[in-house]
DSSP file (Angstrom, degrees, kcal/mol; ACC not computed):
  #  RESIDUE AA STRUCTURE BP1 BP2  ACC     N-H-->O    O-->H-N    N-H-->O    O-->H-N    TCO  KAPPA ALPHA  PHI   PSI    X-CA   Y-CA   Z-CA
    1    1 A M              0   0    0      0, 0.0     2,-0.8     0, 0.0    18,-0.0   0.000 360.0 360.0 360.0 155.8   48.3  -12.4 -111.0
    2    2 A C        -     0   0    0     17,-0.1     2,-0.4    14,-0.0    14,-0.0  -0.866 360.0-151.0-102.0 110.4   50.3   -9.5 -109.8
    3    3 A S        -     0   0    0     -2,-0.8     2,-0.8     1,-0.0    13,-0.0  -0.671   6.1-147.4 -83.3 130.8   53.1   -8.7 -112.2
    4    4 A V        +     0   0    0     -2,-0.4     2,-0.3     4,-0.1     3,-0.1  -0.866  36.0 145.2-102.2 109.3   56.1   -7.1 -110.5
    5    5 A S     >  -     0   0    0     -2,-0.8     4,-3.3     1,-0.1     5,-0.2  -0.982  56.4-121.0-141.5 152.6   57.9   -4.6 -112.8
    6    6 A I  H  > S+     0   0    0     -2,-0.3     4,-2.1     1,-0.2     5,-0.2   0.924 116.4  47.6 -57.8 -45.1   59.7   -1.3 -112.3
    7    7 A A  H  > S+     0   0    0      1,-0.2     4,-2.3     2,-0.2     5,-0.3   0.934 114.0  46.5 -62.5 -46.6   57.3    0.5 -114.6
    8    8 A N  H  > S+     0   0    0      1,-0.2     4,-3.3     2,-0.2    -2,-0.2   0.907 110.3  53.2 -63.7 -40.9   54.3   -1.1 -112.9
    9    9 A M  H  < S+     0   0    0     -4,-3.3    -1,-0.2     1,-0.2    -2,-0.2   0.883 111.0  47.3 -61.7 -36.9   55.7   -0.3 -109.4
   10   10 A T  H  < S+     0   0    0     -4,-2.1     3,-0.3    -5,-0.2    -1,-0.2   0.896 125.2  29.2 -71.3 -38.7   56.1    3.3 -110.4
   11   11 A I  H  < S+     0   0    0     -4,-2.3     2,-0.4     1,-0.2     3,-0.3   0.929 132.9  29.9 -88.0 -50.9   52.6    3.6 -111.9
   12   12 A F  S  X S+     0   0    0     -4,-3.3     4,-2.2    -5,-0.3    -1,-0.2  -0.369  73.9 141.2-106.4  53.9   50.5    1.1 -109.9
   13   13 A Y  H  > S+     0   0    0     -2,-0.4     4,-1.9    -3,-0.3    -1,-0.2   0.933  74.3  46.8 -61.3 -47.2   52.5    1.3 -106.6
   14   14 A N  H  > S+     0   0    0     -3,-0.3     4,-2.4     1,-0.2    -1,-0.2   0.893 109.8  53.8 -62.7 -39.7   49.4    1.1 -104.5
   15   15 A I  H  > S+     0   0    0      1,-0.2     4,-2.6     2,-0.2    -1,-0.2   0.913 107.2  51.5 -62.6 -41.6   48.0   -1.8 -106.5
   16   16 A N  H  X S+     0   0    0     -4,-2.2     4,-2.5     1,-0.2    -1,-0.2   0.905 108.6  51.3 -62.4 -39.8   51.2   -3.8 -106.0
   17   17 A I  H  X S+     0   0    0     -4,-1.9     4,-2.5     1,-0.2    -1,-0.2   0.934 110.4  48.7 -62.5 -44.4   51.0   -3.2 -102.2
   18   18 A I  H  X S+     0   0    0     -4,-2.4     4,-2.8     1,-0.2    -2,-0.2   0.914 110.6  51.2 -61.2 -41.9   47.5   -4.5 -102.2
   19   19 A C  H  X S+     0   0    0     -4,-2.6     4,-2.3     1,-0.2    -1,-0.2   0.913 109.8  49.9 -62.3 -41.8   48.5   -7.5 -104.2
   20   20 A A  H  X S+     0   0    0     -4,-2.5     4,-2.2     2,-0.2    -1,-0.2   0.916 111.4  48.7 -62.7 -42.6   51.3   -8.2 -101.7
   21   21 A V  H  X S+     0   0    0     -4,-2.5     4,-2.7     1,-0.2    -2,-0.2   0.921 110.1  51.2 -63.2 -43.5   48.9   -7.9  -98.8
   22   22 A L  H  X S+     0   0    0     -4,-2.8     4,-2.5     1,-0.2    -1,-0.2   0.894 109.1  51.3 -61.2 -39.3   46.4  -10.3 -100.5
   23   23 A H  H  X S+     0   0    0     -4,-2.3     4,-2.0     2,-0.2    -1,-0.2   0.911 110.1  49.0 -64.6 -40.9   49.2  -12.8 -101.0
   24   24 A W  H  < S+     0   0    0     -4,-2.2    -2,-0.2     1,-0.2    -1,-0.2   0.908 112.0  48.7 -63.9 -40.9   50.1  -12.6  -97.3
   25   25 A I  H  < S+     0   0    0     -4,-2.7    -2,-0.2     1,-0.2    -1,-0.2   0.894 107.9  55.4 -65.8 -37.9   46.5  -13.0  -96.4
   26   26 A S  H  <        0   0    0     -4,-2.5    -1,-0.2     1,-0.3    -2,-0.2   0.924 360.0 360.0 -60.3 -44.3   46.2  -16.0  -98.8
   27   27 A F     <        0   0    0     -4,-2.0    -1,-0.3    -5,-0.1    -2,-0.2   0.465 360.0 360.0 -79.7 360.0   49.2  -17.7  -97.0
């Protein structure tokens, strides 16, 4: 699962974007 947190967004910004894209592709 992709955890959405301010700290994570700052550190793993690219990973969150990929997770969002994967979610869009899944739907």
